[in-house]
C-alpha positions in Angstrom: 68.2 88.5 49.8 71.8 87.9 51.0 73.9 90.9 51.7 77.6 90.6 50.7 79.8 91.5 53.7 82.7 93.7 53.0 85.8 92.6 54.9 86.4 94.8 57.9 89.2 97.3 57.6 90.7 98.5 60.8 90.9 102.1 61.7 94.6 101.7 62.4 95.2 100.3 58.9 93.4 103.3 57.5 95.5 105.7 59.5 98.7 103.8 58.4 97.8 104.2 54.7 96.7 107.8 55.1 100.0 108.6 56.8 102.0 107.8 53.7 104.3 105.4 55.6 102.6 102.4 53.9 103.0 102.2 50.1 99.3 101.3 49.5 96.7 103.7 48.2 93.5 101.8 48.5 92.9 100.6 52.1 90.3 97.9 51.2 92.5 96.5 48.4 95.5 96.5 50.7 93.6 94.7 53.4 92.5 92.1 50.9 96.1 91.7 49.8 97.2 91.2 53.4 94.6 88.5 53.9 95.6 86.8 50.7 99.2 86.9 51.8 98.3 84.8 54.9 96.7 82.2 52.7 99.7 82.0 50.4 102.4 81.6 53.0 100.6 79.3 55.4 99.2 75.8 55.3 96.4 75.3 57.8 97.3 71.7 58.5 100.9 72.6 59.1 99.9 75.5 61.4 97.6 73.2 63.4 100.5 70.8 63.9 102.9 73.6 64.8 100.3 74.9 67.3 100.1 71.5 69.0 103.9 71.2 69.0 104.4 74.6 70.7 101.6 73.8 73.2 103.4 70.6 74.0 106.7 72.5 74.5 105.0 75.1 76.7 105.1 73.0 79.8 108.2 72.8 82.1 107.6 69.1 83.0 107.5 68.1 79.3 110.7 70.1 78.7 112.4 68.3 81.5 111.2 65.0 80.1 112.8 65.9 76.8 116.0 66.9 78.5 116.1 63.6 80.4 115.5 61.6 77.2 118.3 63.5 75.5 120.6 61.9 78.0 119.3 58.3 77.4 116.3 56.2 76.8 114.2 55.8 80.0 111.5 53.7 81.4 108.3 55.5 82.7 109.3 54.6 86.3 112.6 56.4 85.9 111.0 59.5 84.6 108.5 59.3 87.5 111.2 59.2 90.1 113.4 61.8 88.4 110.6 64.3 88.2 108.6 63.2 91.3 105.5 62.4 89.2 102.7 59.9 89.6 102.4 57.3 86.9 99.2 58.8 85.4 100.9 62.3 85.3 104.0 60.9 83.6 102.0 58.9 81.1 99.8 62.0 80.3 102.9 64.1 79.5 104.5 61.3 77.5 101.4 60.8 75.5 101.3 64.5 74.6 105.0 64.4 73.5 104.2 61.2 71.5 101.2 62.9 69.8 103.5 65.6 68.4 106.1 63.0 67.4 108.8 64.2 69.8 109.2 60.9 71.6 108.7 57.3 70.7 108.2 54.2 72.9 109.6 50.7 72.9 108.2 47.7 74.8 110.4 45.2 76.5 108.2 42.7 78.2 106.0 44.7 80.6 108.3 47.7 80.5 107.9 50.7 78.2 111.0 52.7 77.4 110.8 56.2 75.9 113.4 58.0 73.8 113.6 61.1 71.6 112.2 60.6 68.2 114.0 63.6 66.8 117.0 65.2 68.5 116.6 68.4 66.6 114.2 69.6 69.2 117.0 69.6 71.8 119.0 71.8 69.5 116.2 74.3 69.4 115.8 74.2 73.2 119.6 74.7 73.6 119.7 77.6 71.1 117.0 79.3 73.2 118.9 78.7 76.4 121.7 80.9 75.0 119.4 83.8 74.1 119.3 86.4 76.8 115.8 87.9 77.3 115.5 91.6 76.7 113.1 93.5 78.9 113.6 97.0 77.5 111.3 97.0 74.4 
């Protein structure tokens, strides 16, 4: 015999509905509607890719690499010197940026040059530079 599990409804949601602030009347039905909404507005594959993208951007070395590559295409050795990195460390960061399709590489003999694959990421970074953090929330 398999027992059907009822989706858990939080006590906070119950209090919200009972307060009258929320237009819902049936807490369980409202909880189901909220869960359904998530499925309707998200694509799991897209969310996975976005998660990897933001993880890649959540590192100051990788942000600095992107800013350098916004200036011009660079060889790994130039990135190493500019950021005082070892070759394995620079390559690790570059491979993460390549995996999320922010940078691309080009071979010229034994040299590998990196450049931005999409300059829109720099626009996003620059927009955020202009936003002043607010600490009084």
